[in-house]
C-alpha positions as CSV (number, residue, x, y, z in Angstrom):
1,M,0.0,0.0,0.0
2,T,1.0,3.5,-0.4
3,N,0.7,6.7,1.8
4,R,0.5,10.1,0.7
5,V,1.8,13.3,2.2
6,P,-0.4,16.4,2.2
7,P,0.3,18.6,-0.8
8,H,1.2,21.6,1.2
9,L,3.9,19.6,3.0
10,A,5.4,18.0,-0.1
11,G,9.1,18.3,-0.4
12,L,9.6,18.5,3.3
13,S,11.7,15.6,4.9
14,G,9.4,13.6,7.2
15,T,9.6,10.2,8.8
16,W,7.1,7.3,8.5
17,R,6.8,4.8,11.4
18,S,4.6,1.8,12.0
19,S,3.4,0.7,15.5
20,A,3.8,-3.1,14.5
21,S,6.2,-3.9,11.8
22,G,5.3,-7.5,11.9
23,V,1.8,-6.5,10.6
24,L,2.7,-3.5,8.4
25,E,6.2,-2.8,7.4
26,V,6.7,0.8,6.1
27,D,9.5,2.6,4.4
28,P,10.5,5.5,6.8
29,K,11.4,7.8,3.9
30,T,8.6,7.3,1.3
31,G,5.8,5.7,3.3
32,V,5.3,2.8,1.0
33,A,4.3,-0.3,3.1
34,V,4.0,-4.1,2.7
35,A,1.4,-6.2,4.8
36,R,3.0,-9.0,6.7
37,D,0.2,-10.3,8.8
38,V,-3.3,-9.8,9.9
39,G,-4.1,-7.2,12.6
40,S,-4.4,-3.4,13.4
41,V,-1.6,-1.0,13.3
42,T,-1.0,2.7,13.7
43,L,1.0,4.6,11.1
44,Y,2.9,7.7,12.4
45,Y,4.1,10.5,10.2
46,E,6.2,13.3,11.7
47,I,8.1,16.3,10.4
48,P,10.2,17.7,13.1
49,G,8.8,21.1,14.2
50,Q,6.2,21.1,11.6
51,L,3.8,18.1,11.8
52,S,3.0,15.1,13.8
53,T,0.1,12.9,12.8
54,Y,-1.1,9.3,12.6
55,R,-3.8,7.0,11.1
56,E,-5.2,3.7,12.0
57,V,-4.9,0.8,9.4
58,V,-6.5,-2.6,9.5
59,V,-4.9,-5.5,7.6
60,D,-7.4,-8.1,6.5
61,G,-6.5,-11.7,5.9
62,V,-6.2,-13.2,2.3
63,T,-9.3,-15.1,1.3
64,K,-8.1,-16.3,-2.1
65,T,-4.8,-16.8,-4.1
66,S,-4.5,-17.3,-7.8
67,V,-1.9,-18.5,-10.1
68,M,-1.8,-17.2,-13.8
69,V,0.2,-18.4,-16.6
70,P,1.5,-15.6,-19.0
71,S,0.1,-15.8,-22.5
72,V,3.6,-15.7,-24.0
73,P,5.5,-18.8,-22.7
74,G,9.2,-18.8,-22.3
75,K,11.5,-20.1,-24.9
76,N,13.4,-22.3,-22.5
77,V,11.3,-25.4,-21.6
78,R,13.5,-26.0,-18.5
79,E,12.3,-22.6,-17.1
80,S,8.8,-21.4,-16.5
81,R,7.3,-18.3,-14.9
82,V,3.8,-17.8,-13.4
83,L,2.1,-14.7,-11.8
84,L,0.6,-14.8,-8.3
85,T,-1.9,-12.6,-6.7
86,T,-3.4,-12.6,-3.1
87,R,-6.5,-10.4,-4.0
88,D,-9.8,-11.3,-5.5
89,R,-9.5,-8.6,-8.2
90,G,-6.9,-6.3,-9.4
91,T,-3.2,-6.3,-8.6
92,N,-1.4,-6.4,-5.3
93,L,-0.7,-2.7,-5.4
94,I,-3.3,-0.7,-3.4
95,G,-3.2,3.0,-4.4
96,S,-0.9,4.7,-6.8
97,C,2.8,4.9,-6.2
98,S,5.1,7.8,-6.9
99,P,8.5,7.0,-8.7
100,A,10.3,7.4,-5.4
101,Q,8.0,4.9,-3.7
102,T,8.3,2.5,-6.6
103,E,12.1,2.6,-6.3
104,R,11.8,1.7,-2.7
105,I,9.5,-1.4,-3.0
106,P,12.3,-3.9,-3.9
107,A,14.0,-3.0,-0.6
108,L,11.0,-4.1,1.3
109,H,11.1,-7.6,-0.4
110,P,7.3,-8.1,-0.7
111,E,8.0,-11.4,-2.4
112,S,8.9,-12.9,1.0
113,S,5.2,-12.9,2.0
114,V,4.3,-15.5,-0.5
115,R,5.6,-18.9,-1.7
116,C,5.1,-21.4,-4.5
117,L,3.5,-24.8,-3.7
118,L,4.3,-27.5,-6.3
119,S,2.9,-31.0,-6.6
120,F,2.5,-33.6,-9.4
121,T,-1.0,-34.5,-10.6
122,S,-0.1,-38.2,-10.8
123,E,0.1,-40.1,-7.5
124,A,2.4,-42.8,-9.0
125,I,5.4,-40.5,-8.9
126,G,7.3,-41.3,-5.6
127,F,9.3,-38.1,-5.2
128,S,8.4,-34.4,-4.3
129,A,8.1,-31.8,-7.1
130,H,10.2,-29.5,-5.0
131,S,13.2,-32.1,-5.4
132,V,12.9,-31.6,-9.2
133,F,12.1,-27.8,-9.5
134,H,13.7,-24.9,-8.0
135,T,11.4,-22.0,-7.3
136,E,12.1,-18.3,-6.7
137,T,9.5,-15.6,-5.9
138,G,9.7,-12.0,-7.0
139,F,7.5,-9.0,-7.3
140,D,6.9,-7.1,-10.4
141,T,6.4,-3.4,-9.8
142,G,5.3,-2.8,-13.3
143,T,2.3,-5.1,-13.2
144,G,1.8,-5.3,-9.4
145,F,1.8,-9.1,-9.4
146,Y,4.0,-11.5,-7.6
147,S,6.0,-13.9,-9.7
148,C,7.3,-17.4,-9.4
149,A,10.2,-18.6,-11.6
150,L,10.5,-22.4,-11.8
151,T,13.7,-24.1,-13.0
152,L,14.2,-27.8,-13.7
153,Q,17.1,-28.9,-11.6
154,P,19.6,-31.6,-12.7
155,V,17.8,-35.0,-12.3
156,T,18.8,-38.6,-12.3
157,D,18.1,-41.0,-15.1
158,Q,15.6,-42.8,-13.0
159,Q,13.7,-39.5,-12.4
160,I,13.7,-38.6,-16.2
161,K,12.4,-42.0,-17.0
162,V,9.6,-41.8,-14.4
163,L,8.5,-38.3,-15.5
164,S,8.9,-39.1,-19.2
165,M,6.7,-42.2,-19.1
166,S,4.1,-40.8,-16.5
167,M,1.1,-38.9,-17.6
168,T,1.6,-36.0,-15.2
169,N,1.5,-32.2,-15.1
170,L,2.8,-29.8,-12.5
171,L,0.3,-28.0,-10.3
172,V,1.4,-24.7,-9.1
173,K,-0.4,-23.0,-6.2
174,A,0.3,-19.8,-4.1
175,G,0.8,-19.9,-0.3
176,V,0.8,-17.1,2.2
177,E,3.5,-16.7,4.7
178,G,2.9,-15.3,8.3
179,S,-0.4,-16.7,9.0
180,H,-2.6,-19.7,8.6
181,F,-4.2,-19.6,5.2
182,S,-7.5,-21.5,4.8
183,G,-9.0,-19.6,1.8
184,E,-9.4,-20.6,-1.7
185,Q,-6.4,-21.6,-3.8
186,V,-6.7,-21.3,-7.6
187,G,-3.8,-23.1,-9.3
188,A,-2.4,-23.6,-12.7
189,L,-1.2,-26.7,-14.5
190,L,2.1,-26.7,-16.4
191,P,3.6,-29.4,-18.7
192,V,6.4,-31.4,-17.4
193,N,9.4,-31.7,-19.7
194,P,12.2,-33.4,-17.8
195,G,14.2,-34.1,-21.0
196,L,14.9,-37.2,-23.1
197,Y,15.3,-40.8,-22.0
198,A,16.5,-43.7,-24.1
199,D,15.6,-47.3,-23.3
200,Q,19.2,-48.4,-24.1
201,N,22.5,-47.2,-22.8
202,E,24.5,-49.1,-25.5
203,V,23.8,-50.7,-28.9
204,I,25.7,-53.9,-29.9
205,L,25.6,-55.0,-33.6
206,S,27.4,-57.8,-35.4
207,N,27.8,-59.1,-38.9
208,Q,24.8,-61.4,-38.2
209,H,22.7,-58.8,-36.5
210,T,23.2,-55.5,-38.3
211,S,20.3,-53.5,-37.0
212,A,18.6,-52.6,-33.7
213,D,15.9,-50.3,-32.4
214,V,16.4,-47.4,-29.9
215,T,13.3,-45.8,-28.3
216,V,13.5,-42.2,-27.0
217,Y,10.9,-41.0,-24.5
218,G,10.1,-37.3,-23.8
219,A,7.4,-34.6,-24.1
220,P,5.4,-34.5,-27.2
221,G,6.6,-31.1,-28.0
222,S,10.3,-32.2,-28.0
223,L,10.0,-35.5,-29.9
224,G,8.7,-33.8,-33.2
225,S,11.9,-31.7,-33.6
226,L,14.8,-34.2,-32.6
227,E,18.1,-34.1,-34.4
228,V,19.6,-37.5,-34.8
229,T,23.2,-37.9,-36.2
230,S,25.7,-40.7,-36.5
231,S,29.4,-40.4,-35.8
232,S,30.2,-42.9,-38.6
233,P,29.2,-43.1,-42.2
234,T,28.8,-46.9,-41.9
235,L,26.2,-46.4,-39.3
236,V,22.8,-45.2,-40.5
237,V,19.9,-44.0,-38.2
238,S,16.4,-43.9,-39.7
239,E,13.1,-42.9,-37.9
240,K,10.8,-45.9,-37.5
241,E,7.8,-44.6,-35.5
242,V,6.7,-41.4,-33.5
243,S,3.9,-41.6,-31.0
244,L,2.6,-38.5,-29.4
245,A,0.0,-40.5,-27.2
246,Y,0.9,-41.5,-23.7
247,P,3.7,-42.4,-23.2
248,S,5.1,-40.3,-26.1
249,F,8.2,-41.8,-27.8
250,A,10.1,-41.8,-31.0
251,K,11.7,-45.0,-32.2
252,Y,14.8,-45.1,-34.4
253,T,16.5,-48.0,-36.2
254,V,20.3,-48.1,-36.1
255,T,21.9,-50.1,-39.0
256,A,25.4,-51.0,-39.6
257,L,26.4,-51.1,-43.4
258,K,28.5,-54.0,-44.4
259,P,30.4,-54.6,-41.1
260,Q,33.7,-56.1,-41.8
261,G,35.2,-56.2,-38.3
262,A,35.1,-54.8,-34.8
263,A,34.3,-51.0,-34.7
264,S,33.0,-48.4,-32.3
265,A,30.7,-45.5,-33.1
266,S,27.8,-43.5,-31.4
267,I,24.6,-41.8,-32.2
268,S,23.6,-38.4,-30.9
269,I,20.0,-37.3,-30.2
270,K,19.5,-33.7,-29.6
271,S,16.4,-31.7,-28.6
272,P,16.6,-28.1,-29.8
273,S,14.0,-26.9,-27.3
274,S,16.0,-27.9,-24.3
275,D,19.6,-28.2,-25.8
276,Q,19.8,-31.7,-24.3
277,V,22.0,-34.2,-26.2
278,L,21.7,-38.0,-25.6
279,T,24.8,-40.0,-26.8
280,V,24.2,-43.6,-27.3
281,P,27.5,-45.7,-28.0
282,V,27.3,-48.3,-30.6
283,T,29.8,-51.4,-30.8
284,I,30.1,-53.5,-33.7
285,I,31.7,-57.0,-33.4
286,H,32.5,-59.8,-35.8
287,V,31.0,-63.0,-34.8
288,T,32.9,-66.2,-35.8
289,E,32.1,-68.5,-32.8
290,P,28.7,-69.7,-31.4
291,S,29.8,-68.4,-27.9
292,A,30.3,-64.9,-29.4
293,Q,26.9,-65.1,-31.1
294,L,25.3,-66.0,-27.7
295,R,26.9,-62.8,-26.3
296,V,25.5,-60.8,-29.1
297,D,22.0,-62.2,-28.6
298,A,22.2,-61.5,-24.9
299,A,23.1,-57.9,-25.5
300,L,20.2,-57.5,-28.0
301,G,17.8,-58.7,-25.4
302,S,17.4,-62.5,-25.9
303,E,17.3,-64.0,-22.5
304,E,17.5,-67.8,-23.4
305,P,20.9,-67.8,-24.9
306,S,22.2,-65.6,-22.2
307,I,21.1,-68.1,-19.5
308,L,22.5,-71.1,-21.4
309,Q,25.8,-69.4,-22.0
310,H,26.1,-68.6,-18.4
311,F,25.3,-72.1,-17.4
312,I,27.9,-73.6,-19.8
313,E,30.6,-71.2,-18.9
314,S,30.1,-71.7,-15.1
315,Y,31.8,-75.1,-15.0
316,Q,32.1,-74.6,-11.2
317,V,28.2,-74.9,-11.0
318,I,28.3,-78.1,-13.0
319,F,30.9,-79.8,-10.7
320,F,29.0,-78.6,-7.6
321,T,25.7,-79.9,-8.9
322,V,27.3,-83.3,-9.6
323,F,28.9,-83.7,-6.2
324,L,25.7,-82.6,-4.6
325,L,23.7,-85.2,-6.3
326,L,26.2,-87.8,-5.3
327,A,26.1,-86.8,-1.6
328,V,22.3,-86.9,-1.6
329,T,22.2,-90.3,-3.2
330,A,24.7,-91.6,-0.6
331,I,22.7,-90.3,2.3
332,V,19.4,-91.9,0.8
333,I,21.1,-95.2,0.5
334,I,22.4,-95.2,4.0
335,V,19.0,-94.2,5.5
336,C,17.2,-96.9,3.5
337,H,19.6,-99.6,4.6
338,A,19.3,-98.6,8.2
339,L,15.5,-98.6,8.1
340,F,14.6,-101.7,6.0
341,S,17.5,-104.2,6.6
342,P,16.7,-107.4,8.7
343,R,17.6,-107.4,12.4
344,D,18.4,-110.3,14.8
345,H,15.8,-110.7,17.5
346,T,17.2,-111.3,21.0
347,P,15.2,-114.2,22.7
348,H,13.4,-113.7,25.9
349,P,15.5,-114.5,28.9
350,A,13.1,-117.3,30.0
351,F,13.9,-119.4,27.0
352,I,17.8,-119.1,27.3
353,Q,19.4,-122.1,28.8
354,S,21.6,-121.1,31.8
355,S,23.6,-124.4,32.1
356,P,24.9,-126.7,29.4
357,L,23.4,-130.2,29.1
358,S,25.7,-133.2,29.5
359,T,23.6,-135.7,27.6
360,V,20.4,-135.6,25.4
361,P,17.8,-138.3,25.9
362,S,17.7,-140.6,22.9
363,T,14.4,-142.2,23.7
364,P,11.5,-140.3,21.9
365,A,9.1,-141.3,24.7
366,S,11.0,-139.4,27.5
367,S,9.4,-136.2,26.2
368,P,6.2,-135.5,24.4
369,F,8.1,-132.7,22.4
370,K,10.3,-133.5,19.6
371,N,13.7,-131.8,19.5
372,H,14.7,-131.0,16.0
373,S,18.0,-129.4,17.0
374,P,21.1,-131.1,15.8
375,P,23.0,-133.1,18.3
376,A,25.5,-131.4,20.4
377,T,29.2,-131.8,20.0
378,N,31.8,-131.9,22.6
379,S,33.9,-129.3,20.8
380,S,31.4,-126.5,20.7
381,P,28.4,-127.0,23.0
382,R,25.4,-124.7,22.1
383,L,22.6,-123.3,24.1
384,R,19.3,-125.1,23.6
385,L,15.6,-124.3,24.3
386,Y,13.8,-126.6,26.6
387,S,10.3,-127.1,28.0
388,P,9.2,-128.5,31.4
389,D,7.5,-131.9,31.3
390,Y,3.9,-131.0,31.9
391,N,2.9,-134.7,32.1
392,S,5.1,-135.2,35.1
393,R,2.9,-133.1,37.3
């Protein structure tokens, strides 16, 4: 806001003072002031020996913030600028400012009272928009609006991949410092252009596989004007497909012309809108052995030859597998033998003869039971089973 000196006192050197600088900060020489918080404040103006006066000022709270996108966008896609306002209508300047007051506005830093709030519209993105974009607020004395400059910071390849392949926009809102704001926030959507992302970090060609595809993801506005060049005349790059639908991409075919031996080259993909350059190295090898061909197939994306080749070359794995099978087989044989082999049963002590017999009756009638055991020998007497004579009772 601005304060005016009475016309008859114009030109005299006076001093402005606020009773609460935390609510209304005033420039002591010109009287231009910036509201910092909600509340009532008294402004004093004094000319020594001439005048001493004051006025009561009530600072109301902000009920609405709005973000507006300029009609003429910036040329650099990595930088954007939006306008902010904390009033329902009009600019943030209340009253008309004299040239002297306009010059003193930057010294009060009115932009410190607002801030930019950023968020992605897609919930699939797992990092904050403030980690990708740097914001800087300002105040344009010519238009009377706050401004917010957004600059894309250096990002990782993973962040570029997520932003390039996600259908998301950047939502910008204005926040108010100094007090709790619960009013309406009207935001603006900005497109996200993180740069270019290639699905391959390296291309490997051979005399048997002379071509491969490279897919580049990016914003639709950037894909239509890509400049693709090759570092070797024997390496040709041709556009295969361009899709501006989600996710937008451009596909190129890299072809080696009559490869005679091993060689190295590269292709460059440049975006004029962002001055970003992607460099993809290309390696050309001459295949003479099946193992070399398997390595080429693995580099080109074939998974089965790669698995087979790793298994063949890892002879330690083969030996370990054989020894493991032998050990398991031996353990199974030992366990089966211990469980299923016949065992000798120990007779009950009641049927074990405790004293050797000197003679064996030869008459069959002496016992009702027949003894089928072989006759004893004097050289090696054996223990025999016997039964009591139940008929002698």
